[in-house]
Every structure is written in C-alpha cells, then in structure tokens.
N, C-alpha and C positions, 0 to 999 in steps of 0.2 A: 775346678777340674784340673787335675795333674796331666804332665806331659811325658809323653817317652819321646827318644830322642827322635820317631819317626813322626810325631805328631809337630814338630816345630819346636818354637820357642826361640833363644836369644842367637843360637846358633853358634857360643860357646863353647868350648869345650872348660872343664874344672881348673885346668892351670892356664886359661888363657887372657890377658891384661885387659882391661878396660880403662880406656885411660879418660879423666876427667876433663874440664872445658872450664878451669875458674880463672883466666883470663892473666895468671900469673906466668909468664915466660920462666924455663926452664926448672919449677916444681913438679917435683914428681908425684901425681896424684895418681900411679898407677894402684890397682885393686887387686888382689890374686885370690882367685876364688877357693884354692887348694889351702889359704894360710885360715878357712872355717872351716869348724868342725861341722861333718854331718849331724843332723838332727836327726833324732830316731822317732818310731812311732807313740813308744811308751812317755818321751817328752811331749810330744803335741797332744798326747790324751791328757797328761799332766795339766795343761794350759787349758783345756775342756773344762776339766773339772773344777779349776777356778772361775771359769766364765761360770759355769752353771750354779758354783757354790753360791755366787753373787746375789743369783736369781733364787734362790733357796731349795736347790735341787742338791741335798749330799750324796751324789752316787760316782762311783770312782771304775775308770779301767773302758771296759771294752760296752761296760753298760752307761758309761756315761758318751761314749762315740753311737750307742744307739740310740740315745735320746736326743740324738742332732740327726738323726734321717729322717727320711721322708718317704710314706709310705704310698706306695702304686694301686693303681687295679692290677689285679690277675695276680698278685699275692706278692708282687715285686717290692721291693723298695730301695732308692737310692741311697747311699750314705754318703757321710762329707767330707772322706777322703779315700781315694783311691791309689794303690801304690803297684809297684811291679809283683808284689804279692796277688794280686787280684787276679786271675787267669784265667783267659779264653784258651778253646783251638785255636789254632794259628788261620787266619782270614785269607791265607792264599795270597796269590797275587792278581790285581785287575784283569780281566779277560779270560781268567782261568778257574775252573772248578773250587772251591764251592761256590767263585762269586760274589763273596759279602762283599770283593773290593771295586765291585764293578761287573756290568757284563761284558764291557769292551777295553781292551787293552789301554786304549789314550781316552775311555771315559769320557769326558764333556768337553776335552779340551781343543776338539776341531770345531771351534764356534760356539760353544757353548750348547745347551739342554734346548731341546724344540719345544717352543714357545706355543703352546695351544690355547688359543680362543675360544671360548662355549658361545655358541646362540641358539638360543630357541625361535626366535621370532622376529629373525633379522631380512633388510633386504638387501642385495645386493650393495648398495653403497657402504654399510656399516662393514660389511663382509672384505671389501676391498681396501676401505677405510684403516680394519686392522691390519693388512697384508703390506699395507704401505709402509707402516709403521712400526714393523718391529715383531708382529706375530707369522710363524712360520708353517703352521698348518692351522686347521680349523674343526672343531669338535660341533656336529652340525645333529640338532636334535629332530628327531621328524617323526610326526604320526599325532595319535591322541594327543602327546605332552608338548607338543613344538610345530615345528614349519609342517604343512602336507608335501607329502613324498611328491607329488605335481608340481611342486614349486621348485624342487630343487636345480632343476637348470635355469631358473630365474636368479636365485639366491647365486651361484656361481659362474652368473654371467660376467662375463671380462676377468674372470681367473684363470690364472696358468696351472691347468691341473699337471702337469709334468713336475712343476716345481712344489707348489701348495699339498701335501698329504691331505687328504681327508678323511676323516673319523663320523665315521656315522651311528647314530643312538637312536633306534625306531622304534623298539620292544618288539612287539607282535608283527609289526610291518616289514620286520626284518628286510624278507626277500623281494618284495617289489619295490624297497629301497635301494637293496644292493642292485638288481637288476636295473634301476633307474640310473644309477653311479656309471656302472658299467657301458651301459649307452649312452650314455654322454662321453666316456674316454674313447669309444668307439670313433661317436661323431665328430670330436674335435681332434681324430688325429694322435690322442696319446697311445704310445705301443704301450703294449702290456709288460715290459720289462720297466717303463717310465712310471707306471701307477703306484702309488706308495697310497699307505694309509690303512683303514681298518675297515669293516661292514658292519662291526658292531653289533654281531651275534651275541647272545647272553641269554637263553631260555631261564636256568636257574635265576638269573639276577633277575628278570623279568617275571619269575616266578613270586621274588622275595618282594617286588615292588607292590605286587597286583594280586598277587594270590591264582592268577590263572595262568593256566601251561599253554606253549604252542608245540607244533612238533618239531624232531630234533632231524627228520630227514632231510627237507631242504637245507637246513645247517651245513649237513655233511655232505651234502652236494656244492654249497658253496665253498666250503673247504677245500674241496677235492679239486676244485676251479682253480683256486685260489694257488694251492700248492704246485699245481703241472703246469698254470700256464701265468702265471703274477707273481712272479719271485716279491716284488718288494709291497704286496697286500696280504695282512691278514683278514681272517675271517670272524675271530670271537674274540671277544672281549669278556675277561674275568673280572667282573664290578663288585669290589668290595665296597662300593660307597652305601650301598643300602643298609647293611650291617652296621658299618660307623653312624649312618642316620638314623639307627634304631635306637642308640645307644650304647653299640658295644665296645668294649676296650680295645685294645691293640693287641691282643693274642687272638682274641674272637673275631676279629677282622682278618688275620692271619688266616687262622685254622679253617673260615669259612671259606676263604679265597682257593685255600691249597686244597679243600675237599671237592668244592668247584672246582677247581683244574685238573682235578684226578677224574668226576666225572666226565666233564670232556673228554676227555684221553681216552676214554674207556668206549666212550660213543663212536668217537674219530676214528679208532684203529678197528671198532667193532664194522666200521663203514668201509675199512680197506685200505686207511691210510698208515703208512708205517710211524710207529712212535715217535721218530726224527721230524716226520712232517705234523704229527698231529701237537707236537710241543712249538714248532714253527708256527701255528695258525693261532694261537694264544698271545692276550697281550694283559698284562693285570692292574688292575687301577686301583689307587690306595688315597685314603683321604691323607691331609698334612694339616695339622694341628701347630696352632702356638707352642707346644712345649716340645720347643726345637729336640732335643737330646732323646726322647724317645720318637719324636718320630726318622731322626737319623737312624737310629736303633732299626724302627720298623721295617723300611726301605732295605736295609742291610740285609734282616733275619727274614725278610720276605726271599732274596734272593737266594740265602745259604738255604733256605727250605725247599724251595723249588729245585737247587740244585740235587739234594736230597733225594729228590722224587725222578729226577730224572737218572739217577744214578741206582735207585732201586728200580726202575725199569729197562735198565743197562744200555741207557744212551746219556754216559755222562756230562760228553761234549755239546749235549740239546739242551744242558740245564739252565742256559743264561737266559732271565727272565725280562723281559719286555716289560718297562715301569711308566705309568702314566700317574703322575699325584695331583692330585689335586686340592684345593684350598681349602680345609673342610665347611661344610655348610652350617655345622653343629654350633660353631665356633660365631657364625655371623650374629650381629646384635639389629636390632629394628630402631631401638633410641639409641641417639649419639651414633651415627651409623661411621661417622669418620675414622672411629678408633679401630675400624673393622679394615684399614689400611694399613697399622702396625701390626694389626694380627696375622693380616695376609704376608705381609714382608717378613714377618720373623720365618713363617711356615716355607715361604720361598726359599728363601735363606735353607733350612733345615732339607728340603727335597733338594735343592743343589749340592749340600755337605753329603747326604744319604745317596747321589747319584740317579737319581729320578732319570729315566731318560727324555720324557713330554713331563711339560708341568703345567697346570693353569691355573691362572691366578682368578677365583671367582668376584667381579666388581665390587666394588663396598657397598651398594646399594642391592646386593644380589636378594635379600631378604624382605627388599621393598617391595621389587615388581621389575618391571623391565631396565636393565641398566641406561645410562645418557650416555654420550659420545665420552664426558667427562670422566668415566667412572669406567669406561672401557679403555680408555688411555692409562690412566694412572697401573688398569691391572695390568697391562703389556707392557708398563714401564717397570713396573717391580721386578721382573727379569731382566730388561735389558741393563736394570741401574746394576744389580747383581752383578750379570756377566760382564758388560763395558766396563764399569768403575770401579765397582768392588773386586775384579776380577777373580769370583769365585771359581769358575768353570778351569781357571788356569792350575788348578792343582786337582791331581786325581784322588780321590777318596780324601778329603782333609780331614775327617775326622778318624783315619785309619792309625790306629797306634796308643790312642787316647786308653790309659788304662779304665777309665768310665765308660765310653763309648763301647768298647770289646766288650767289657763284662756286660753292660745292658743289655748288648745284643743277643751275646750269647742266652743270660735268662731269658730275653722275651722269645729267641728262638724255641727254647725249650716249652716255656707255657702255652705260645703257638703249635708247635707240635702234639702237646697232648691234647691240645681241643680239635685238634683235628682227626687224631685218633680214636678220640674218645667219639666224633662224629661218625668216623667210618664203623667201628663197634657199631654202630646205631643203624646202620642201613645207609652211610652218605649223606650226601646234601639234601639231595631230596627228599630222604624220610624225615632229615631235621625240621624242613619246611613244611611238608605235608603233615607232620605229627605235631605241630605247635612245640613242639622242646623248643627250637631253635629262639623261638618268638621270648616262650619263655625265659630263658636264660638272659637275652639280651634287656630283658623288661627288669629281671632281677637286677643286673649290671647299673643298668641306668636310674633305678631307684634307689641304689646306693649312693650315687653320684648325685641325683637328685636332692638326698640330704645334706650332703658336703656343700653344694650351691645355697640352700636355703640356710644354711649355717653362716655363710660366705667362709666357709672352708677354703673354698675353690673359689676367690674373688674376680669378677666381670665388671672392667672397669665402665663405667657410663651406666649401668645397670644398677648392679648391690652395691658397687664403690664410686662415688662423686659423680653420683647423678646431677642431672641438669633440668629441674621442673622448667626452666623458662624457654629450655630449648625449643628452637623455630623447625618442626615436623621435615621431615625431609619426603617430598611426595613423587612415585615414580607410577606409570602406567601400569596396569594390571598386566603379570605374565601368565602364559598359559600354565592353565592348573596342571601339577605333575602327576603322575602316575599314582594311584594310590589303591586300597583294598586290600595290600599285603600289611608288612612289617609296617611302624608307625613313622614319621619322622619328627625326630624331639629336636629341641633347641635349648642351648643352656639360660637365656633369657626369658622361656615361657611361665614361669609361675612369676617371675617379675612383671611379665610382660600384661598379667591376669589385673595385676593390681592396677597400673598405672593407667590401664584403659578404665577401672572402675572409677578413677582419680578425675581421667579426662571427661568421662560420662557427668559427672558431677558437676566440672567445672564449665561444661556444655549446658547443664540444667541450671543451675544456679548463680552464675556469675563468677564462682571461687570455688579453689579448691579445700579439702578438710584439711583442719590447721591442728597443730600440736604448740602449747607452747613451752619453750625451753627454758626452765627460771636456773638461773647463773647463780651459784653462790659464790660468797668471797672474789676475792681478787683473779684478774686473768689468769694468773699461772696455776691458780688453784683450779678451776674449770675447764679452762681452753682446750683440752686435750678432752675431756668426756663430752664437750659443748657440740664439738665437732665431730664426734664419734656418731651422737645422738640424730645431730642434723643428717649425715650421710643414711641414717640407718631408716629415718622416718621417710626422707626424699625418694629413697630406695623402692616403697609405696604408694609415692602420689601425694603423700602428705606433706603440707607447705609448714614447717618451721620458724615459730614467732620468737625474737629475741628481744625486739625492744617493748618497751611499755609495760604496763601492768599486763593482768592476767583477765581482767577485765575489758581490757581492750582490745586486747588481739583476736578474739573471736572465734577463737578455739573453746571446745569442750572437754581436752584432756593436755595435762601437763608432765614435762618432764622436768626432777632436777636433774643438775647436772654440774659435780664438784669432787673436790678430792672426799676420801676416806676420814680424813679429817674431823673435813666441817659437815661431815654428812653425821658424823654423832653427834654436834654440837647444836645442829638446823635445824637437821631434816625432819625430824617431829613435827616442830613449830612449822617449820615453811608448810610441811604437807598440810597439815589443817589449816591452814589459812590459805591454802589452794582453795581446798574444797568447801569452806565459808563462803570462797568468792565463787562457787559454780563447778567448779571443778569435777567430772564424774568420775575421774578416772586419773589416776598420778603414777607415772612411772619412776625410776629411780637409774640411772647410769651406773650401772656398774654391776659387782657379783652381788646374788641374793644376799640378806641380811636381816638382820631384826630390827625395822623401822617401822614404829607406828603410824598406822594410815597410809603407808605404800600399798599399791596394790599390784604392782607387777616391776621385774628388774629388764633392763636391757644391758646386754655385755658382748663382748669378743664371741664366738662359739653360740650364742643363741639361736634358735629358730626362728632367722628373719621374718622368714615368711609368713608363719603362723603367728609371731608379732602382728604383723602388719595387717593380715588377713583378718584377725579378730578387730584389731582397732577400727577397720573400714568397718568392721560390721556393728560397733557399736555406737559409731559417729551416723549410721542410716545410710551408707555408700554403697548404694547397689551395685 
C-alpha cells in the first residue's frame, strides 16, 4: 500500500538525514534522500514486465500492471500500485459531513470503541464476568432465538444499567422486550437521561430473517418515546447482517442497509417525528471480515452514503451514522475453529481502523454452539489488546489519506449507491424482499463466490488449505436455533463440511477413513511440491493420503502420481499401468492435464476441488 503524508510513514522529509549506527565514532553515515532520483510509474511498470516475462507472460505497460490486479465482487478491482494520481473526493474532517473519516471529531480516542458482547443464552454470571473484564455494552438476543423476555431482569441482575448500555434483539417481540427494559430502568432508579443503548426494532431485518412481518406502529411509538424522553436510547437497528449472511457482497450489504434506513425514515417521519429525530433513532450494523481493507472501506463508505441521504433529506448535520460492526459469521469455520481467532483479530483491527462506534467479536466457537468462558474471554480481549496494547484507538481514521483506501472507499460507495438506487426504483427494500428479487440477487453473488471457494481461489485455512484429519473436534452445547424462514445463512466452509461429514461417518462405520495412495516419483526435489499439494487437496475432502509403502499395503482404492513434468514424461505411463494392475480403480496425476496413457483425471491449482472430492467419495462408496 502506498502512503500519503497523512497516512504516516517515516515522518522524514526528503532532505532529512538518517544517521546510521555502525559503531564507528566519527564516521559520517548520513544518507540524504534527496540524492536519490524519484522513480517513475513507467520504471515500475518496466520492472513488472520483467517479472512477468520470467513467468512466460510477455505483456507490457498498463496490461502488465493489470495482470497483477485482483478482482473483487461488485465489479471492483484492486491494483498493485496506487499513487497520487488515484484521486477520490475529499473525505472531509472527522466529525463533519460527509463523515467518511468518522462520525465524531475525536473518533475513538476517548477510551476506544464500545466493546459489545453478544449473548443468546446467558445467565447473570456470564454477563457480569464480561462487564468486569472489558466489555462495555451488552447485546442480548431475546425471544424465539434467544433468552425469554421474562428473563431480562434476571440476566441483568447486578448490572449497573446507568453505566452499561443494553442493546436488544428481540425480533417480533420487540415491544414487550422494550417495555420490560424500560420497566427495569424505572425500577432500578436509572434516570431517563442515563439510559443508553438500543431497543433493537428492525421490522425489515426480521422479515429478511423469517419472511414474516410485524406492525411498525408500535415501533414508531417507541421511537417517539426515545426521541422525546430518552436522549441516550435509540429505538431501531438497521441490521445488514441478514444480507451478508445470505452471501451478499459489500456493495449489496451497503445498498440494502441504505434502502432499509430510508424506509424507516419514511415511516418515522410519517408518524410525526422530524427528520433529525428519525435519523437519531437509527443504528447501523455491518459485518466485518478478514478482508481488512474492504472492511475499512465499507465502514467509511457507509458513513459517506448515509451522509448523502441526510443531505438529500435537508438535514446534513444529522447524517453522522452510528455503526455497530460484528465479525462475520460467514467466515467462521466449524473445523479447526482456533483459526477463527486470527480471522476475528484481522476483522476487529479493520473495524477500529474503519471507525466503527461499537464492535462485537464473535467467539471463535460461535459456529459450534454456545461459547464457553474461554471463548468469550478471547473475544473481548481481542478488542482490549488492539485498544490498550496496539493503541489503535489513539489515531483518528488511521487509514485516511492512503491512496488505496480512499480510492477503494470511493469505488465501493458508488457501487453501494447504485444498488440502493436500483432497489428504490423497484419499490424499496420491502418490495425487494417480498418479490424475491433481493434473494435472487444475493444467491447469484453467493453462487459465484462458491465457485471460487470450490476452486480454492479463495482459500480457507484449516478447511480447504492445510486441513488436519487428526484434529480433535471441539464440542459445545447447542445454541438456540437462529431465526429462519427468510433469506438463507451461508458459510464459507459449507461445501467442505459436507465432504468431511461423509468421511467422519465412514470412519465411524468402518474404523478408517477413505484413503488415496500418493505415488511420489523421483527425488524429493522433484515430487515434494505436488505431493504436498495433493495431500492438502484430498484431506480437504476427508480423504486420508498414504505416502509410505506400496499401493497394495495402503488400503486405498485410488492413487495419485506426484512429481515433475519431466519425470511424468518418463515414468507416468509405466507407473500408472503398474498401479492399475495392482488394483487401483482410478489414477490421478497432480499437474496440468496432459496426454498420459492410463491417467483418469488431473488435480491442479484452480481445479474444482469440491467436484473432484465429491466424485472421489462417490466412487469409494462413501455416502
């Protein structure tokens, strides 16, 4: 990533001296940057051409640079180099429209972001343990998918409600849940001015989750009550997670959240609230993924887009979007869940750099059921370490000024705005949900991404890359069933999880996993790379690779040749014939497809691993 002066760097100007420390007194080791000529973009492109030429690609100029770019969803591409020529609209200043750099002038420098822990089936002890160890607000899931509304008082027993904001997520039971929380405030002597949090009403989000609707009139009443009597309490959440969890892209998540927010503004102003009051009742919830720069850009773009909505509504000063970021459930894996800690750490860093007001780090065992105390501790400490030890919150908009981030923010904002406008032209968010159009669009996006996952173009560590068949499973008590009936919930590991489950069932029934014999030809230098590749690929489907002994001793029914192209030319046909005479029903070759007699199939980087593995298990009789 290229830096501008605003994004940090050495802190030195071109003519500042850097003094070396070689241990020789009196030696002048001063280096002056001004003595080095500036490199041009064309010179850099020429170097790129040379690198590509060595890999067999004879392309020049802009095409050489384009060859190193990365395709993202929504038609976006990230380039290998960004310079001052990559312009973007001025992001403004923190705390001022268009709020790209943050909704507050001080950002998160006053103690860091709000650390918000999510609970679906907690007792009071777990809640208190979180609050005593770094959590600063609570996100409580109530109703059908979580805690009974009647248990709210018990769960919050011992909690200082004037210090710890409470965010509710009660689905269709939003009104009784909100009334119960307000009753607790009154019962425990919490003044209306001290009450903080969100009542969590989200009719369109509930419809996206369940396909069912509930009346907006009580929501409008709660919003009016909060606006008039509870200045620190919001009534509505614009939750973009249903669209992210259904496989949506970053721009689709942004566009859907804008359409939802605008729908709520119409309802609230129609119920008598001013536009300023209506804006003040909304909090936006977004997913944070391990693609750190895309997450940073998404949060910055979301603020810019909502500021534009407020500007069009005639209240630009009310356009500071309040953001709650949640580490992505889609990226969480069930196998090797420890890697989820790393994914969550990167995502949390991105939320801090992106300027989210509140952050929820889902426990690493989220996909397995109810988190244990250790998982909750790691989740809350992820934010604590970034705030207290990495000092991430000491800098306002740390990514600001980066040509890459500013350009990506701008491009993503345009893509999100286009999706929002298309939704509005077709009748708004409610119409998009009820017509099935939104579900279809999200499904298309996920289908394309599924193809990349299947081909391991988007690797998943511990799942499609470096799986461990000997891993001891992590078991957790089941969590309450999430709301369902509307948009689906997807996960990056789902196709490989199906394959691994088939292997597990075979192991339980027979005492061994399905096996494949890897025939290494020639010296280690010739076969190690492809042997490692094939071993990883087959283990991703729960197929145990055997590399020792002979094929007859392996217990396998299929084999895979692993070596260099040169040795394949010399030995592939003979070894294949030998394997088949020994009983191999199917022989793979690790490498690009060629004309090798007897070889049945090829495995290589970019092949459809899921299709290959599924067909292999079918042939092996693994149901």
